[in-house]
Backbone as CSV, one residue per row, in Angstrom:
resi,resn,N_x,N_y,N_z,CA_x,CA_y,CA_z,C_x,C_y,C_z
1,MET,-2.388,-47.359,60.820,-1.790,-46.182,60.010,-2.519,-45.780,58.799
2,ALA,-3.044,-46.732,58.152,-3.779,-46.282,56.965,-5.272,-45.769,57.313
3,LYS,-5.651,-46.415,58.420,-6.980,-45.936,58.908,-6.801,-44.252,59.457
4,GLN,-5.635,-44.102,60.034,-5.475,-42.729,60.437,-5.215,-41.815,59.126
5,ARG,-4.645,-42.069,58.269,-4.563,-41.344,57.095,-5.890,-41.251,56.402
6,ILE,-6.694,-42.170,56.132,-8.019,-42.000,55.766,-8.805,-41.033,56.621
7,ALA,-8.780,-41.317,57.857,-9.608,-40.333,58.878,-9.128,-38.995,58.750
8,LEU,-7.642,-38.753,58.564,-7.161,-37.424,58.365,-7.522,-36.709,56.830
9,GLY,-7.655,-37.592,55.980,-8.214,-37.146,54.877,-9.639,-36.796,54.786
10,VAL,-10.561,-37.544,55.563,-11.989,-37.329,55.567,-12.149,-35.978,56.446
11,GLU,-11.224,-35.773,57.682,-11.388,-34.451,58.429,-11.021,-33.332,57.481
12,VAL,-9.945,-33.438,56.688,-9.694,-32.396,55.787,-10.886,-31.897,54.859
13,TRP,-11.413,-32.939,54.310,-12.493,-32.858,53.369,-13.598,-32.212,54.131
14,ARG,-13.987,-32.420,55.321,-14.991,-31.956,55.866,-14.832,-30.580,56.420
15,ASP,-13.585,-30.193,56.792,-13.049,-28.715,57.114,-13.185,-27.957,55.881
16,ILE,-12.707,-28.441,54.786,-13.049,-27.808,53.470,-14.378,-27.612,53.084
17,GLN,-15.251,-28.499,53.216,-16.667,-28.243,53.081,-17.268,-27.339,53.959
18,GLN,-16.901,-27.168,55.278,-17.333,-26.301,56.197,-17.069,-24.839,55.892
19,HIS,-15.742,-24.797,55.359,-15.262,-23.441,55.246,-14.971,-23.017,53.606
20,ILE,-15.921,-23.375,52.851,-15.551,-23.365,51.487,-15.733,-21.875,51.121
21,LEU,-16.619,-21.275,51.770,-16.899,-19.776,51.399,-15.291,-18.981,51.817
22,SER,-14.814,-19.376,53.064,-13.711,-18.631,53.378,-12.512,-19.124,52.358
23,TYR,-12.433,-20.219,51.775,-11.371,-20.584,50.823,-11.571,-19.836,49.572
24,LEU,-12.952,-19.818,49.256,-13.287,-19.107,47.910,-12.906,-17.691,48.013
25,LEU,-13.293,-16.998,49.121,-12.814,-15.641,49.281,-11.369,-15.362,49.419
26,LEU,-10.748,-16.333,49.888,-9.216,-16.369,49.966,-8.543,-16.395,48.410
27,LEU,-9.126,-17.221,47.726,-8.917,-17.308,46.282,-9.157,-16.132,45.634
28,ILE,-10.283,-15.553,45.685,-10.503,-14.184,45.030,-9.693,-13.069,45.558
29,VAL,-9.170,-12.950,46.798,-8.547,-12.113,47.345,-6.979,-12.267,46.495
30,ILE,-6.560,-13.500,46.456,-5.251,-13.812,45.802,-5.304,-13.220,44.301
31,ILE,-6.327,-13.772,43.626,-6.496,-13.356,42.197,-6.546,-11.760,42.223
32,SER,-7.344,-11.096,42.902,-7.335,-9.634,42.887,-6.026,-9.019,43.101
33,ALA,-5.276,-9.561,44.194,-3.853,-9.094,44.344,-2.958,-9.187,43.064
34,PHE,-3.184,-10.404,42.543,-2.252,-10.465,41.154,-2.707,-9.594,40.022
35,SER,-3.920,-9.356,39.967,-4.539,-8.526,38.884,-4.135,-6.964,39.220
36,VAL,-4.157,-6.699,40.396,-3.593,-5.325,40.788,-2.040,-5.224,40.368
37,ILE,-1.312,-6.187,40.819,0.210,-6.172,40.400,0.129,-6.018,38.884
38,TYR,-0.492,-6.788,37.993,-0.451,-7.027,36.636,-0.770,-5.532,35.854
39,PHE,-1.873,-4.926,36.612,-2.253,-3.730,36.001,-1.464,-2.599,36.358
40,THR,-0.798,-2.601,37.445,0.025,-1.718,37.860,1.252,-1.450,37.004
41,HIS,1.870,-2.874,36.732,2.824,-3.058,35.743,2.515,-2.406,34.384
42,LEU,1.262,-2.538,33.927,0.972,-2.152,32.627,0.803,-0.724,32.636
43,ASN,0.257,-0.143,33.802,0.229,1.358,33.725,1.504,2.090,33.863
44,ARG,2.513,1.478,34.553,3.764,1.951,34.611,4.446,1.878,33.054
45,GLN,4.109,0.823,32.447,4.778,0.684,31.156,3.989,1.783,30.147
46,ALA,2.777,2.008,30.262,2.037,3.138,29.421,2.654,4.438,29.922
47,THR,2.910,4.657,31.091,3.211,5.875,31.656,4.767,6.158,31.100
48,SER,5.453,5.349,30.914,6.908,5.437,30.383,6.890,5.669,28.970
49,GLN,5.855,5.014,28.329,5.812,5.180,26.686,5.334,6.741,26.482
50,VAL,4.411,7.148,27.354,3.963,8.503,27.306,4.908,9.466,27.412
51,GLU,5.910,9.260,28.544,7.039,10.383,28.800,8.094,10.118,27.532
52,LYS,8.261,9.046,26.960,9.019,9.012,25.616,8.489,9.812,24.656
53,LEU,7.245,9.557,24.501,6.500,10.358,23.265,6.526,11.833,23.517
54,LEU,6.262,12.233,24.779,6.360,13.735,25.122,7.839,14.268,24.845
55,ALA,8.719,13.483,25.213,10.090,13.956,24.968,10.291,13.944,23.564
56,GLN,10.020,12.935,22.582,10.261,13.125,21.309,9.301,14.168,20.587
57,ARG,8.246,14.555,21.125,7.315,15.629,20.667,8.017,16.985,20.832
58,ASP,8.715,16.989,22.077,9.554,18.280,22.372,10.501,18.466,21.461
59,GLU,11.339,17.297,21.072,12.559,17.405,20.291,12.148,17.785,18.826
60,LEU,10.951,17.307,18.476,10.446,17.727,17.179,10.099,18.983,17.107
61,ASP,9.435,19.587,18.091,9.057,21.101,18.221,10.199,21.959,18.163
62,ILE,11.405,21.484,18.834,12.555,22.329,18.702,13.113,22.211,17.424
63,GLU,13.188,21.047,16.700,13.599,21.031,15.328,12.663,21.898,14.401
64,TYR,11.422,21.746,14.673,10.470,22.747,13.745,10.888,24.245,13.929
65,ARG,11.108,24.544,15.197,11.166,25.953,15.391,12.630,26.342,14.726
66,ASN,13.741,25.483,14.889,14.858,25.640,14.318,14.775,25.901,12.677
67,LEU,13.945,25.039,12.058,13.455,25.067,10.621,12.867,26.341,10.425
68,LEU,11.911,26.941,10.920,11.320,28.117,10.916,12.272,29.321,10.873
69,LEU,13.244,29.073,11.860,14.285,30.378,11.822,15.212,30.105,10.656
70,GLU,15.673,28.862,10.166,16.273,28.820,8.971,15.562,29.438,7.839
71,GLN,14.236,29.119,7.674,13.545,29.534,6.613,13.570,30.922,6.569
72,SER,13.238,31.770,7.701,13.207,33.192,7.723,14.588,33.655,7.346
73,SER,15.606,33.046,7.673,17.009,33.650,7.249,17.266,33.270,5.802
74,LEU,16.660,32.404,5.290,16.683,32.075,3.733,15.745,33.077,3.145
75,THR,14.720,33.557,3.755,14.067,34.575,2.805,14.707,35.932,3.140
76,GLU,15.228,36.049,3.960,16.075,37.410,4.138,17.227,37.599,3.008
77,SER,17.738,36.371,2.646,18.702,36.542,1.561,18.036,37.059,0.149
78,SER,16.660,36.675,-0.010,15.964,37.192,-1.280,15.772,38.686,-0.874
79,ASP,15.459,39.215,0.333,15.411,40.432,0.642,16.637,41.316,0.341
80,ILE,17.786,40.639,0.554,18.914,41.249,0.386,19.159,41.493,-1.048
81,GLU,18.784,40.302,-1.963,19.011,40.390,-3.418,17.988,41.607,-4.004
82,SER,16.868,41.630,-3.432,16.028,42.624,-4.126,16.583,44.105,-3.550
83,LYS,17.014,44.164,-2.472,17.814,45.632,-2.167,18.845,45.887,-3.045
84,ALA,19.639,44.783,-3.207,20.877,44.974,-4.209,20.287,45.405,-5.738
85,SER,19.318,44.869,-6.212,18.672,45.177,-7.491,18.157,46.606,-7.397
86,LYS,17.425,47.097,-6.291,16.696,48.120,-6.213,17.668,49.478,-6.072
87,LEU,18.588,49.303,-4.794,19.500,50.401,-4.590,20.619,50.661,-5.412
88,LEU,21.290,49.321,-5.695,22.665,49.350,-6.405,22.353,49.233,-7.934
89,HIS,21.213,48.880,-8.437,20.815,48.862,-9.776,21.826,47.427,-10.311
90,MET,21.911,46.294,-9.370,22.649,45.151,-9.638,21.495,44.125,-10.463
91,LYS,22.118,43.372,-11.391,21.231,42.484,-12.137,21.964,40.996,-12.183
92,ARG,21.240,40.095,-12.262,21.960,38.575,-12.279,22.271,38.632,-13.623
93,PRO,23.509,38.032,-13.916,24.158,37.791,-15.241,23.380,36.803,-16.136
94,THR,23.436,37.183,-17.198,22.831,36.484,-18.352,23.931,35.284,-18.757
95,PRO,23.445,34.034,-19.474,24.541,33.397,-19.997,25.610,34.058,-20.952
96,GLU,24.983,35.041,-21.596,25.853,35.786,-22.690,26.788,36.747,-21.893
97,THR,26.432,37.293,-20.865,27.415,38.295,-20.181,28.078,37.553,-19.081
98,GLU,28.016,36.388,-18.818,28.583,35.778,-17.816,29.940,35.345,-18.252
99,VAL,31.133,35.695,-17.498,32.372,35.430,-17.814,32.870,34.096,-16.816
100,ILE,33.651,33.386,-17.439,34.091,32.140,-16.674,35.623,32.311,-16.713
101,VAL,36.192,32.305,-15.542,37.619,32.468,-15.353,38.214,31.096,-15.017
102,ARG,39.178,30.684,-15.974,39.813,29.342,-15.611,41.260,29.465,-15.281
103,LEU,41.668,28.898,-14.370,43.082,29.020,-13.922,43.875,28.024,-14.347
104,PRO,45.027,28.496,-14.869,46.054,27.620,-15.500,46.471,26.392,-14.835
């Protein structure tokens, strides 16, 4: 029984030596397959991050446009003030002419 195990071990070793190139190629193929899986995973994560950043950019762009609209509407109030002073001869009250009304 022990001689059979030794003989089997020797045969396996001889087989490995005869086909070492095949085993190395098999190992390289397995490593290559796992590297493809790993880099595909990294690529998907990066793509997901890019999509999130693009969505954030779009949100910031919308907010920027809203702020521009708000700014333009606020500048229109100064336009109204200038028209009131020119057409209606209105003026801002000075502290001396300002009247404060207090309720009892």
